[in-house]
C-alpha positions in Angstrom: 24.2 -76.6 -43.0 22.5 -79.1 -40.9 25.8 -80.0 -39.3 26.5 -76.3 -38.6 23.1 -75.9 -37.1 23.5 -79.0 -35.1 26.8 -77.8 -33.8 25.3 -74.4 -32.8 22.5 -76.2 -31.1 24.9 -78.4 -29.2 26.8 -75.4 -28.0 23.6 -73.7 -27.0 22.5 -76.8 -25.2 25.7 -77.0 -23.3 25.5 -73.3 -22.4 21.9 -73.7 -21.2 22.9 -76.7 -19.1 25.8 -74.6 -17.6 23.5 -71.7 -16.8 20.9 -74.0 -15.2 23.7 -75.5 -13.1 24.8 -72.0 -12.0 21.4 -70.6 -11.2 20.5 -72.6 -8.1 23.8 -71.7 -6.4 23.4 -68.0 -7.2 19.8 -68.0 -6.1 20.6 -69.7 -2.9 23.3 -67.3 -2.2 21.2 -64.2 -2.9 18.5 -65.6 -0.7 20.9 -66.5 2.1 24.3 -65.1 2.9 24.0 -61.8 0.9 20.6 -61.1 2.2 21.7 -61.6 5.8 24.7 -59.5 5.4 22.7 -56.7 3.9 20.2 -56.9 6.7 23.0 -56.5 9.2 24.3 -53.5 7.4 20.8 -52.0 7.2 20.6 -52.3 11.0 23.7 -50.1 11.2 26.4 -52.8 11.7 29.5 -51.7 9.7 31.0 -54.7 7.9 34.3 -55.7 6.3 35.6 -58.9 4.7 37.2 -61.5 6.9 39.1 -64.8 6.4 37.4 -68.1 5.9 38.1 -71.7 6.7 40.4 -73.7 4.4 39.8 -77.2 5.6 40.8 -77.0 9.3 43.0 -74.1 8.7 42.6 -70.4 7.9 42.5 -68.9 4.4 45.2 -66.4 5.4 48.9 -67.0 4.8 49.8 -66.8 8.5 51.4 -70.0 9.8 49.6 -71.2 12.9 46.9 -68.4 12.7 45.7 -67.9 16.3 42.1 -66.9 15.2 41.5 -69.0 12.0 38.6 -67.6 9.9 37.8 -65.0 12.5 39.9 -62.0 11.5 39.7 -59.3 8.9 41.6 -59.7 5.7 42.8 -56.0 5.7 44.8 -54.2 8.4 42.6 -51.2 7.5 39.4 -53.0 8.6 38.4 -50.1 11.0 38.3 -47.5 8.2 37.2 -50.1 5.6 34.1 -51.2 7.6 30.9 -49.8 6.0 27.1 -50.2 5.8 27.1 -49.2 2.2 24.9 -51.7 0.4 26.6 -51.5 -3.0 30.1 -52.1 -1.5 28.9 -55.0 0.6 27.2 -56.5 -2.5 30.5 -56.2 -4.4 32.5 -57.8 -1.6 29.9 -60.6 -1.1 29.8 -61.5 -4.8 33.6 -61.2 -5.6 34.6 -63.0 -2.4 31.9 -65.8 -2.1 33.8 -67.7 0.5 34.7 -64.8 2.8 33.3 -64.3 6.3 32.5 -60.8 7.4 33.4 -59.0 10.6 31.5 -56.1 12.1 33.6 -53.4 13.8 32.4 -52.6 17.3 32.5 -49.3 19.2 31.2 -47.3 16.3 27.4 -47.9 16.4 27.3 -51.0 18.5 29.1 -53.1 21.1 28.9 -56.8 21.7 28.7 -58.6 25.0 30.2 -62.0 24.4 29.4 -64.7 27.0 29.8 -68.5 27.4 26.9 -70.4 25.7 25.3 -71.9 28.8 25.4 -68.6 30.7 24.1 -66.8 27.6 21.2 -69.1 27.1 20.2 -68.8 30.8 20.6 -65.0 30.7 18.5 -64.7 27.5 15.7 -66.7 29.0 15.7 -64.5 32.1 15.8 -61.3 30.1 12.9 -62.3 27.9 10.9 -63.6 30.8 11.4 -60.3 32.6 10.2 -58.4 29.5 13.6 -56.7 29.1 14.4 -55.5 25.6 17.0 -57.8 24.0 18.6 -56.9 20.6 20.2 -59.2 18.1 21.8 -62.3 19.5 24.2 -64.6 17.6 25.5 -68.0 18.5 28.9 -69.4 17.7 29.3 -73.1 17.5 32.5 -72.9 19.5 30.4 -72.2 22.6 29.7 -68.5 22.8 26.6 -66.3 22.6 26.9 -62.7 21.3 24.6 -60.0 22.5 24.6 -56.9 20.2 23.9 -53.6 22.0 24.3 -49.9 21.4 27.8 -48.7 22.0 28.6 -46.9 25.2 28.7 -43.6 23.4 31.1 -41.0 22.1 32.5 -39.0 25.1 33.5 -35.4 24.3 36.8 -36.1 26.2 38.9 -38.6 24.2 40.4 -39.8 27.5 37.0 -41.1 28.5 37.0 -43.6 25.7 37.0 -47.2 26.8 39.4 -48.9 24.4 38.9 -52.7 24.0 42.5 -53.5 25.0 41.4 -52.7 28.6 38.9 -55.5 28.3 38.9 -58.1 25.5 40.8 -57.9 22.3 40.1 -60.6 19.6 43.6 -62.0 19.9 43.5 -62.2 23.7 40.0 -63.6 24.1 41.2 -66.8 25.9 42.2 -64.7 28.8 38.6 -63.8 29.4 36.6 -67.1 30.0 33.6 -65.1 31.3 32.0 -62.0 29.8 33.9 -60.3 27.0 32.9 -56.7 26.1 33.8 -55.8 22.5 33.9 -52.1 22.1 36.2 -49.6 20.4 39.1 -51.3 18.6 37.4 -54.7 18.4 35.3 -56.8 16.1 33.2 -60.0 15.9 32.1 -62.2 13.1 28.7 -61.3 11.8 26.4 -64.2 10.7 26.4 -66.1 8.6 30.0 -67.1 9.1 31.8 -70.4 8.8 34.5 -71.7 11.2 37.0 -74.6 10.8 35.6 -78.0 11.6 32.2 -77.4 9.9 31.1 -74.9 12.6 29.3 -71.7 12.1 28.1 -68.4 13.6 24.4 -67.8 13.1 21.6 -65.6 14.4 19.4 -66.6 17.3 17.6 -63.2 17.2 18.2 -61.4 13.9 19.3 -57.8 13.3 15.7 -56.6 12.9 15.6 -56.3 16.7 16.6 -52.8 17.9 19.9 -52.5 19.7 19.4 -52.1 23.5 21.4 -50.1 26.0 24.2 -52.4 27.2 23.6 -51.5 30.9 20.0 -52.8 30.6 21.2 -56.4 30.2 24.7 -56.3 31.8 23.6 -57.2 35.3 21.8 -60.4 34.2 24.7 -61.4 31.9 27.4 -60.9 34.6 25.2 -62.8 37.1 24.8 -65.7 34.8 28.5 -65.7 33.9 29.5 -65.7 37.5 27.3 -68.7 38.3 28.6 -70.6 35.2 32.3 -69.6 35.3 33.0 -69.6 39.0 32.0 -68.5 42.5 29.4 -65.8 42.4 31.4 -63.7 44.8 34.5 -63.9 42.5 34.1 -62.1 39.2 37.7 -62.6 38.1 36.4 -64.4 35.1 34.2 -61.5 34.0 35.6 -58.6 32.0 34.2 -55.5 33.7 34.0 -52.0 32.4 37.2 -50.1 32.9 38.4 -46.5 32.5 41.8 -45.1 32.2 
C-alpha cells in the first residue's frame, strides 16, 4: 500500500511541477499579449490572425514570402476581422505564436511614415497641443499613426481604395508617407518580426482616434524633409480619388 501511495504521490508531484512550470508562461501571456490585443479591440480596431516569424522566414508555406510575418493567414481577413472579445481570446489562446493584423478603412486608417520623420512629427504635434491617437513603432524603421477613417461616402465611387495609395504588398514603392485605408491592413502590437524585431505601442489604444486631416500636414511636411526635397512630394502618398 505504501508503494501504491508513494507512486500516486510521485505522479501528483510530477503533475504539480508541470503545472507550476506552465503557470508563469500563461500568466505572462494573459498579462501581456492577450491584454494588449483585447485593448486594441476594445478601442474599435478589428483584428484577425496573421503569420509569425519562423526563424528568419515566415510561418506561411509561400516560398520567398514578400511580407514575412506581416500578412493575414486567411484570404477572408476583411470579413474575418472582428472586435469580438471572445473570438479574439480564442484566437490568441489557440494560436499563441500568431501575430494579428487590424483591417483599416472600417473604423480607422493608419498613416505610416519613416521612423525619423514620424518622431519629429510626433514631437511637433504634441508640442502644438494637437490631439494624437495611438502610435505604434515597427523596428524595421516605421511609425504608425492610427486615425479615424475618412468616412463612408454615400456614393460608392467616392471610396478611396488603398490600391490608389499603398497596398501592403507594394509598400516599397512608397518610401514616404503611406496611407492605409480601405482594403489594407497593418500589424497591431504586440507583433514579432523576423530577426528578433517587433511592433510595439509608443502611445497605446486608450488614446482616442483623431481626424487624419488634423495631423496630415505635419506628417507630410516631416516626410518631405526626411525623404527628399520639400518642394518634391513624389515620395509621399497623397490622397487620391477616382
